[in-house]
C-alpha positions in Angstrom: 67.9 15.9 37.4 68.6 12.1 36.8 67.1 10.8 33.5 68.0 7.1 34.2 70.1 4.9 36.3 71.8 1.6 35.5 72.8 -1.2 37.8 74.9 -4.3 36.9 73.5 -7.5 38.4 75.0 -11.0 38.8 71.9 -12.9 37.5 69.8 -10.9 35.0 66.7 -13.1 35.1 66.7 -13.4 38.9 67.0 -9.7 39.2 64.4 -9.1 36.5 61.9 -11.2 38.6 62.8 -9.4 41.8 62.5 -5.9 40.4 59.4 -6.7 38.4 57.7 -7.7 41.6 59.2 -5.1 43.9 58.6 -2.1 41.6 55.0 -3.1 40.6 53.4 -1.3 43.7 55.2 1.8 42.5 53.7 1.6 39.0 56.9 0.5 37.3 57.1 -2.3 34.8 59.5 -3.5 32.1 59.5 -0.8 29.4 62.3 -2.1 27.2 64.7 -5.0 26.8 67.9 -4.9 24.8 69.8 -8.1 24.0 73.6 -8.5 24.2 73.5 -9.1 20.4 71.9 -5.7 19.9 74.4 -3.8 22.0 77.4 -5.9 21.1 78.1 -6.5 24.8 75.5 -6.9 27.5 71.8 -7.4 27.9 69.8 -4.7 29.6 66.2 -4.5 31.0 64.7 -1.0 31.6 61.9 -0.4 34.1 59.7 2.6 34.3 56.2 3.8 33.2 54.5 5.3 30.2 57.1 4.0 27.8 60.1 5.6 29.6 62.6 3.3 31.2 64.3 5.1 34.1 65.9 2.2 36.0 68.0 -0.3 34.1 69.6 -3.6 35.1 72.3 -5.3 33.0 74.3 -8.5 33.0 77.6 -6.5 33.1 80.1 -7.3 35.8 78.6 -6.0 39.1 80.2 -3.0 40.7 82.3 -3.6 43.7 80.3 -3.0 46.9 76.6 -2.6 47.3 74.8 0.5 45.9 71.7 2.4 47.2 68.8 3.4 45.0 65.6 5.1 46.2 62.4 5.0 44.3 59.6 7.6 44.8 56.3 6.2 46.0 53.1 8.1 45.5 51.8 7.3 49.0 52.6 5.4 52.2 50.5 2.4 51.2 52.7 2.0 48.1 55.8 1.9 50.4 54.2 -0.8 52.5 53.3 -2.8 49.4 56.8 -2.4 47.9 58.3 -3.8 51.1 55.9 -6.8 51.3 56.3 -7.6 47.6 60.0 -7.2 47.6 60.4 -9.6 50.5 58.1 -12.1 48.9 60.2 -11.8 45.7 63.4 -12.8 47.6 64.6 -9.5 49.0 66.0 -9.3 52.5 64.7 -6.8 55.1 67.0 -3.8 55.6 64.4 -1.5 57.3 60.7 -2.0 57.7 58.3 0.7 56.5 58.1 3.7 58.8 58.9 7.4 59.4 62.6 8.4 59.3 62.3 11.6 61.3 66.0 12.3 61.2 65.5 13.2 57.5 62.3 15.1 57.8 58.8 14.8 59.5 57.2 13.1 56.4 60.0 10.8 55.2 58.2 7.5 55.1 60.4 4.7 53.7 61.2 1.0 53.6 64.5 -0.7 52.7 65.2 -4.1 51.1 68.4 -5.7 50.0 68.1 -7.1 46.4 69.6 -10.4 45.3 73.0 -8.8 45.0 72.9 -7.0 48.3 72.0 -3.5 46.9 70.0 -1.4 49.3 66.7 -0.6 47.5 64.4 1.9 49.0 60.8 3.1 48.4 60.1 6.6 49.9 57.1 8.9 50.2 57.6 12.5 51.2 53.9 13.3 51.6 52.1 13.6 54.9 49.5 10.9 55.6 
């Protein structure tokens, strides 16, 4: 249903480094960059796979209050790798990898706060 999502960040390069590291275990890399000169306003960096940016960050004024974004992981090992990589890239723990049985029996997720305090999640819905 959602084609892409954009998130304003306070420091574009710091967030680029964070998301480049954190999303790499999920198979996402930088797919496109658009400068402020090209848009006439703000710079944008799009992450995704196979040439399709699905998650964008921009140097626009951050939204008031933290947001939550969840990325699909192909397996539980990818959730674990996301968590470790995101912490190593400067993220802060907001929920170690594990089952969240209150959602459903196979909801395996990890949560990390990004440099702006947004809650970033990787989730796998598949059984072991």
